[in-house]
N, C-alpha and C positions, 0 to 999 in steps of 0.2 A: 451226288452220291450220298446215300444215307449214312448217318453216324454209325460207327462200329458199336455193336452191343457190348455192354459190360458183361463180364463172366456170369455174374449173378442173374442178369437179365436173360441170358441164354438158358440157364438152369430153370428159371421160372417158365420160359416158353415151353421147354421140354416137360416140366411138371404139369402145366396146364393141359398139354396134349394127352399126357398119361392119365390125368384125373378125368378128362373128358371121356376118354375111352372106357375107363373103369366105371364111371357113372352110367354110361350107356349100357354096359353089361349088367350093372346092378339093376337098372330100371327094367331091362329085358327079362331078367330073372324074376322080378316081382310080377311082371305082366304075363307070366307063363300060365295063366289061369285057363284061357281058351286057346285051342290050337289056332295058329295063324294070326294071333294078335301080335303086331309089331309095334315099336315105338311110334312109327308114323301113323299107323291106323289108330292107335290109342290116342295120339295127339289130336287127330282130326275129330274123333268122337268126343273127347273131353273139351276141345275148343268149341264145338257146336253146343255142348251141354252148358258151358259157361256163358255163352252169349244168349242162349235161350230164345233165339229168334233166327229166322233164315239169314244166311250169310252168303255174300257173293263168293262164288268159287274162286275167281281170280284174285279177289282181295285177300281171301284166306291164304291162298298159295303165296302171294307176295309177302304177307305178314309172317309166314312161317318158312320163307326161303325155299319154297318148293317150285320146281319148274311146272309149266302147264302140263307137260307130259306126265310128270310124277303125280300131279293132282288128279289127272284123268284116270291113271291106273288105280290110285287109292280110292277115288270116288266110285269108279266102276265096280270094283270088288265089293266095297261096302254096300253099294246099291243092290248088287246081285244077291247079297246075303240078307237084304231087307233091313239093314241097319240105318241107312240114310236114304233120303229121296232128293231128287233134283226137281226144281220148278223154275218157271220163267219169272223174271221180275215183272210186277204188274204194269210198270210204266216204261220199261226198256227191255224189250225181248232179247236183246243181245246179251243180257246179264243172266247167268245161271245162278240160281240160289240153291243153297244146300240147307237141309234141316234133318234132324233126327226123326226116325220113326219111333213108335212106341217100343219096339224091340231094341233099337239103338239106345234110347234113353234108359231102358232097363239095364242093358249091359254096362253103359257108362256109370250109372249110379250104383249098381249093385256089385260090379266087379272092378271097373277101372278106377273109380275114385278111391276105394279102399286100397287097391294096388299102388296107386300114386302116393297115398298117405304112408303106406309101408315103405315105399322107396325113399320118400322124403325123411322118414324117421331115422335114416342113416345118420343125419346130421345131429340127432339127439345125443350122439356120443360126444359131441363137443359141448363145452359149457355155453350158457346163454351169451356170455360176454364174447367168447370166441366166435360163435355164430354171427353175432352182430358185427364184429370186426371183419370177419370174412366177407359178409354181405357188403359192408362199406367198401372194402377193397375191390370187390368184383364190380360194384357200381362205378368206382373210380376208373378202373380199367375200361369199362364200357364208355365212360365219358371221354376218355382219351381216344378210343376208337371213333366215337361220334365226331370228335373234332377233326378226325382224318377222313370223314365221309363214310364211315362204316357204322350202320345202325345195327343194334342188337336188341333182342327182345328185352323189355324192362322187367326185372323181377318184381313181383307184387310187393306192395308195402304192407307191413303188418300193423 
């Protein structure tokens, strides 16, 4: 049986859940530029922009904790809108590659990158010291999760 949590640990768990929900709402409010742009759709477009090369559909889904069904729904919608395209891997036809179209690249660079920057600027309300400490603590929690077999996306280093 697992150790009983200390009261402060229970408060932290609740606080993390609340902050996660609040951050998702904040990001959604910043992405309200185009009708139908969701955090998932924006994440896929920005992820493809950052890689700047075709990406395996299944590998992207695994890296972003998306089920194959969720990936298919996201990709189909973005493909229908002309924002991404699918292609076969040149050496393994079982692998579907995803890449941005010119329209997808334009949307990502002109709308989504500025929206992401605006959303991230929320943390500018904290001092640089507090931001660094918060990031250190989040990385520490991520390392505790990793030791328990749970991988989380790694925040970029500055």
